[in-house]
Structure formats: C-alpha cells, structure tokens
C-alpha positions as MATLAB code, in Angstrom:
seq = 'MKDVFARLASDFLSAIVFLVIYLITDNVILATSVAIAGAIAQVIYARVRKQQLNYMTYASLVLVVVLGTITLLTNDPRFMLAKPSIAHFAIGAIMLKRGWMLRYVPPIVVATIPEYVTVAGYAWAALMFALGAGTIAAAATGDLKLWAFYVSFVLIGAKLLAFAIQYVVFRQTIFSRVRAARVAPAFATLSGDKTIGSARQDALYDRPSVRGYQDRSGSVNQYARGELGMAVDGNWNLTMSTPMGERNATLSLKSSGGTLTGTQGADGNSTEIFDGSVSGDDIAWKVSITNPMPLTLDFTGTVAGDGISGEMGIGPMGSFPFTGKRA';
ca = [
     266.863  128.487   37.364;
     267.530  131.106   40.055;
     271.022  129.705   40.553;
     271.689  129.857   36.824;
     270.826  133.565   36.612;
     272.842  134.253   39.764;
     275.915  132.633   38.206;
     275.395  134.546   34.956;
     275.145  137.839   36.871;
     278.323  136.987   38.787;
     280.242  136.080   35.612;
     279.221  139.265   33.794;
     279.329  141.624   36.794;
     282.613  143.301   35.858;
     281.476  143.856   32.251;
     278.104  145.211   33.442;
     279.781  147.571   35.937;
     282.132  148.786   33.226;
     279.270  149.427   30.799;
     277.074  151.284   33.307;
     279.847  153.583   34.550;
     281.129  154.222   31.033;
     277.655  155.182   29.793;
     277.137  157.498   32.765;
     280.562  159.196   32.837;
     281.953  158.587   29.326;
     285.261  157.969   31.144;
     287.060  154.790   30.045;
     289.728  154.995   32.743;
     287.211  155.365   35.571;
     284.932  152.621   34.235;
     287.844  150.203   33.750;
     289.354  150.920   37.164;
     286.034  150.312   38.930;
     285.483  147.087   36.937;
     288.905  145.755   37.955;
     288.343  146.755   41.578;
     284.903  145.087   41.490;
     286.333  141.824   40.145;
     288.996  141.723   42.871;
     286.363  142.568   45.503;
     284.237  139.646   44.281;
     287.046  137.186   44.940;
     287.908  138.701   48.330;
     284.233  138.597   49.379;
     283.945  134.936   48.369;
     287.112  134.077   50.338;
     285.839  135.884   53.430;
     282.522  134.002   53.178;
     284.551  130.780   52.755;
     282.830  130.036   49.471;
     284.542  127.547   47.192;
     286.150  129.219   44.185;
     286.628  127.188   41.033;
     289.037  127.576   38.155;
     286.624  129.711   36.125;
     286.357  132.296   38.926;
     290.108  132.884   38.996;
     290.279  132.787   35.200;
     287.601  135.498   35.048;
     289.593  137.673   37.468;
     292.746  137.311   35.367;
     290.820  138.246   32.216;
     289.370  141.368   33.813;
     292.771  142.515   35.065;
     294.584  141.778   31.774;
     291.920  143.217   29.455;
     291.321  146.110   31.844;
     295.017  146.950   31.827;
     295.087  146.905   28.027;
     292.010  149.139   28.003;
     293.744  151.618   30.321;
     296.879  151.650   28.194;
     295.065  152.054   24.878;
     292.065  154.049   26.126;
     289.935  151.670   23.996;
     286.833  150.156   25.681;
     286.533  147.362   23.116;
     289.073  145.196   24.954;
     286.925  145.192   28.088;
     283.796  144.499   26.063;
     285.437  141.446   24.493;
     285.860  139.730   27.892;
     282.648  137.581   27.720;
     283.862  136.050   24.438;
     286.896  134.479   26.081;
     284.684  132.869   28.710;
     282.526  131.388   25.939;
     285.572  130.054   24.097;
     286.884  128.444   27.292;
     283.527  126.810   28.039;
     283.227  125.659   24.424;
     286.654  123.999   24.636;
     285.587  122.139   27.798;
     282.368  121.016   26.076;
     284.377  119.323   23.336;
     285.063  116.476   25.773;
     283.008  113.496   24.602;
     280.059  112.671   26.847;
     280.475  115.657   29.206;
     276.698  116.166   29.273;
     275.870  112.659   30.518;
     276.359  113.667   34.174;
     273.965  116.617   33.875;
     270.875  114.900   32.414;
     268.316  112.646   34.172;
     269.034  108.889   34.369;
     266.245  108.030   31.929;
     267.946  110.166   29.247;
     271.323  108.470   29.788;
     269.775  104.993   29.674;
     267.598  105.599   26.620;
     269.370  107.999   24.246;
     273.047  108.336   25.264;
     274.138  108.911   21.667;
     271.802  111.932   21.397;
     273.299  113.367   24.584;
     276.794  113.056   23.125;
     275.765  114.849   19.926;
     273.999  117.539   21.963;
     277.230  118.101   23.915;
     279.106  118.877   20.697;
     276.230  121.121   19.550;
     276.516  123.129   22.776;
     280.262  123.507   22.199;
     279.623  124.851   18.690;
     277.045  127.279   20.089;
     279.542  128.586   22.666;
     282.149  129.216   19.967;
     279.586  130.970   17.772;
     278.381  133.197   20.616;
     281.967  134.013   21.549;
     282.733  135.071   17.975;
     279.545  137.167   17.943;
     280.629  138.920   21.147;
     283.949  139.887   19.578;
     282.136  141.155   16.481;
     279.765  143.259   18.602;
     282.631  144.621   20.711;
     284.698  145.453   17.623;
     282.033  147.853   16.367;
     282.502  150.020   19.442;
     278.722  150.483   19.566;
     277.842  150.134   23.244;
     274.110  149.853   22.570;
     274.652  147.011   20.130;
     277.003  145.259   22.553;
     274.556  145.686   25.446;
     271.719  144.248   23.338;
     273.860  141.314   22.235;
     275.012  140.442   25.763;
     271.612  140.971   27.390;
     269.358  139.314   24.813;
     271.268  137.342   22.175;
     273.644  135.479   24.502;
     270.943  134.516   26.984;
     268.161  134.025   24.410;
     270.240  131.701   22.236;
     270.992  129.442   25.200;
     267.366  129.343   26.334;
     266.229  128.501   22.800;
     268.847  125.745   22.483;
     267.754  124.281   25.818;
     264.085  124.303   24.733;
     264.897  122.537   21.446;
     267.003  119.967   23.278;
     264.188  119.306   25.769;
     261.604  118.710   23.035;
     263.892  116.452   20.961;
     264.997  114.397   23.983;
     261.442  114.004   25.262;
     259.962  112.877   21.937;
     262.835  110.500   21.181;
     262.657  108.863   24.627;
     258.894  108.329   24.346;
     259.321  106.773   20.896;
     262.040  104.372   22.036;
     260.232  103.321   25.197;
     257.050  102.578   23.204;
     259.050  100.611   20.620;
     260.822   98.564   23.303;
     257.502   97.587   24.877;
     255.690   96.780   21.637;
     258.466   94.879   19.788;
     258.364   91.689   21.896;
     254.594   91.365   21.387;
     254.987   91.556   17.610;
     257.849   89.064   17.742;
     255.684   86.570   19.621;
     252.742   87.014   17.244;
     255.012   86.440   14.276;
     256.318   83.174   15.732;
     259.733   84.372   16.923;
     261.271   81.272   18.535;
     263.614   83.231   20.786;
     260.905   85.388   22.346;
     258.312   82.605   22.543;
     260.527   79.695   23.559;
     260.013   80.018   27.298;
     256.272   80.262   26.802;
     256.292   77.143   24.577;
     258.320   75.268   27.204;
     255.713   76.216   29.759;
     253.020   74.588   27.616;
     254.936   71.334   27.144;
     256.729   70.989   30.469;
     254.266   72.420   32.999;
     254.700   70.516   36.299;
     252.019   68.020   37.321;
     251.049   66.457   40.612;
     250.952   62.997   38.977;
     254.306   63.314   37.302;
     254.896   64.290   33.711;
     257.121   63.318   30.809;
     258.647   66.068   28.724;
     259.391   65.913   25.011;
     262.569   63.911   25.558;
     260.524   61.121   27.195;
     262.103   61.500   30.642;
     260.307   62.496   33.811;
     260.993   66.161   34.328;
     262.508   67.729   37.404;
     259.179   69.092   38.643;
     257.612   65.612   38.785;
     260.626   64.351   40.735;
     259.775   66.845   43.480;
     262.678   69.195   42.709;
     260.607   72.371   42.583;
     263.100   74.300   44.690;
     266.046   73.273   42.518;
     264.466   73.958   39.116;
     266.010   77.410   39.014;
     269.487   76.370   40.182;
     272.276   76.681   37.642;
     273.572   79.056   35.000;
     271.398   81.013   32.585;
     271.897   83.192   29.519;
     269.489   86.138   29.559;
     268.280   88.393   26.756;
     266.681   91.639   27.896;
     264.682   94.066   25.768;
     265.529   97.674   26.697;
     264.951  101.118   25.143;
     268.496  100.830   23.737;
     267.847   97.446   22.126;
     268.537   93.897   23.255;
     271.090   93.374   26.026;
     272.611   90.042   27.067;
     273.622   88.923   30.538;
     274.675   85.795   32.391;
     272.956   84.631   35.557;
     274.008   82.060   38.142;
     271.342   81.054   40.690;
     271.155   78.917   43.813;
     267.970   78.332   45.803;
     267.644   77.399   49.440;
     264.082   77.061   50.664;
     262.352   80.239   49.532;
     265.582   82.226   49.213;
     267.375   82.839   45.943;
     271.048   83.886   45.743;
     273.590   84.167   42.966;
     275.382   86.537   40.621;
     274.539   88.365   37.421;
     277.073   89.640   34.932;
     277.429   91.570   31.682;
     280.301   93.095   29.708;
     282.874   91.327   31.860;
     281.455   92.614   35.157;
     279.604   90.530   37.735;
     277.675   91.460   40.877;
     275.672   89.709   43.585;
     271.892   89.662   43.296;
     269.778   90.538   46.337;
     266.201   90.245   47.626;
     265.982   86.953   45.743;
     263.001   84.663   46.310;
     261.605   81.469   44.794;
     258.137   79.951   45.088;
     257.638   76.901   42.890;
     258.502   78.056   39.386;
     258.046   81.773   40.204;
     261.243   83.675   40.957;
     262.260   87.248   41.701;
     265.529   89.068   42.342;
     267.177   92.480   42.147;
     270.600   93.579   40.987;
     272.374   96.934   41.153;
     274.323   98.242   38.159;
     276.543  101.286   37.644;
     276.844  101.335   33.849;
     275.543  103.328   32.018;
     274.298  104.813   35.323;
     273.503  103.716   38.884;
     270.255  101.721   38.716;
     268.496   98.859   40.493;
     266.956   96.306   38.115;
     263.965   94.399   39.499;
     263.398   90.977   37.880;
     260.282   88.816   38.199;
     259.812   85.681   36.128;
     258.803   82.082   35.717;
     261.014   79.053   35.139;
     259.684   76.414   32.747;
     262.052   73.553   32.009;
     265.197   75.003   30.500;
     263.567   78.363   29.816;
     262.895   81.446   31.860;
     260.805   84.509   31.026;
     259.425   87.546   32.785;
     259.785   91.282   33.215;
     262.621   93.566   34.247;
     261.701   96.777   36.055;
     263.976   99.767   35.351;
     262.836  102.318   37.902;
     260.931  105.258   36.362;
     261.311  103.850   32.837;
     258.846  101.039   33.511;
     259.114   97.299   32.884;
     260.519   95.446   29.891;
     260.460   91.737   28.948;
     263.358   89.335   29.299;
     263.880   85.689   28.329;
     266.582   83.182   29.142;
     267.899   79.711   28.418;
     269.775   77.380   30.693;
     273.476   77.487   29.858;
];
C-alpha cells in the first residue's frame, strides 16, 4: 500500500506543486513554470539514481510541458488542472485489453473465477474513464477548492471503494464455488451417478484376493495373476472436479517396481509426471501445469480393475475428487 501511495504522489506531484504555488502567490505563470521545472527535475533525478523509467513517466512529462505551455500562453490554469484526466484516460484505454487483470490477482482467483476477473478489468476501465471525465469537469469550473477536493478525495476514494467491493465479491464467489466443487461429487454418488461411482463399484467387484478371483467377465483378473505392479500400466481418461467445473485429461502410466512414470495431457498439451509411486493398487504422482496459471497438481488414488479414483490436490485451494477409466 505504501508503494501505491508513493506512485500516486509521484504521478500528481506536478499538479500538486502547481496548485500550492498558485494558491499562495495567485500567479499562474510562476506556478506553471515551477510545475514544469519540477516534472523535468523528477525525470533527471530518476536517471541519476538509475531508476527504471516506464512509458507513463515520459508521457506524464510530455503532458506537463504541453499543458503547462498552453497555460502560459493563455494565462488559464484550467489546462494544467486537466492533466490528471489524461492519465486516467490513458490507463482506462490500457485496461480495455481483455484479461489484463489476471496477472495481478492471486492464483486461486485466476483458477476459480477467471470470468469475474475479466469483467472486473472492464469495470476498472469504465471507472478510469468516468474519473477522467470528472476531472475535466472539475477543472473546467476554475474552482480550485472543488478541483483540490475532487483530486484528493474523489479520485482516491472511488478507487479504494471499487477495490473493497471487488475484494468482497471475489472472496464470496470463490468460497461458494470451492464448497460446491467439494460437495457435488458426494451428492452424485448418493444419487447413483454411474460416472462418479464406477471406480468404487469396480473396487467392490474386482478387489484383489490372495486365492485368486474371477471378475464379472468370468476371467481371472490381473491382480490374481500376480500383476499388481502392472495394474496401473496403460492409458487412462481422467475426469477431474474443480472449482471451474469438470475438466478432462489423458494419462499414460508405466510402473517399474515402486516407481511410476508417464505423461499427462489436456487441451492438446502433454507433460511428464514426476514423484510417481505405486504400491499395490495405490498410486500417486504430480504434474506441473502452466494454464490457467503455474501450478503443481498432486494426485493420489486407487486402481481397481479398469477404474481409477482418488483426490487431486491444488495447492492452497485444497483437494478435489477425480475418476478415470482405462482407455
């Protein structure tokens, strides 16, 4: 928060200097000249300190010089007072880029409610345009007290209020979706959903036995033949319950002793799994993804015949159920 206020003070420094000197001296030429000199000094100071200057810093300098020059030529302070509006319009235009906010919010927000983040980005753009228009309206009145109140309280207060509303909406929506994602599979199982309960039903029919066991097809299953280590080998189609709904993936596994290797893919992309292990019909592995954000998914599950079921850990978001069928 300290950095935010520091940046705001830096962005508005020339306008603040202009206002203070103008109120003290009632001299437009002096106030404008000092404001221009202050803006140039800001850039020189940053260069001397070897601080990185972005596009907005140079754009702000150009605005101060141009609007300051017009103020000197017309002897009208309203041009200088209108400077903050142009900055708001420029920022609003940048915020019109779809999804710009996704890189500035926590991973759990991106993973759970990306569509809300996109809408919020457009809402922020609209707010910037509205505040910019309000700045021009306040400057056009020529009332320095009104302009000072607007810049000091309305501009900052509106942004703080918007941030607070966004925080509350995001928080409540994330909690609701996470709860729904965890509860839905339980209701599906209770209602007899074959997809969710299939792996569990397979476990009841095809559980391995020391004496050997025949499955529903009448043949001795792979567990009874002593192929415990190879039960997981092959290709699988996974269905994962997440806060954003069901997601599908493909999984190719190969066991060697207690080690599990293979690849997992989704949406045309595939990556190697790691930290894989197998013990009887219990398996575990991890996989790193980059879309919609960098995350490590931690899978633990049980293989039962041609079915697989278990939980997928998604970092701070908790664990969610997954099921799979042999391909």
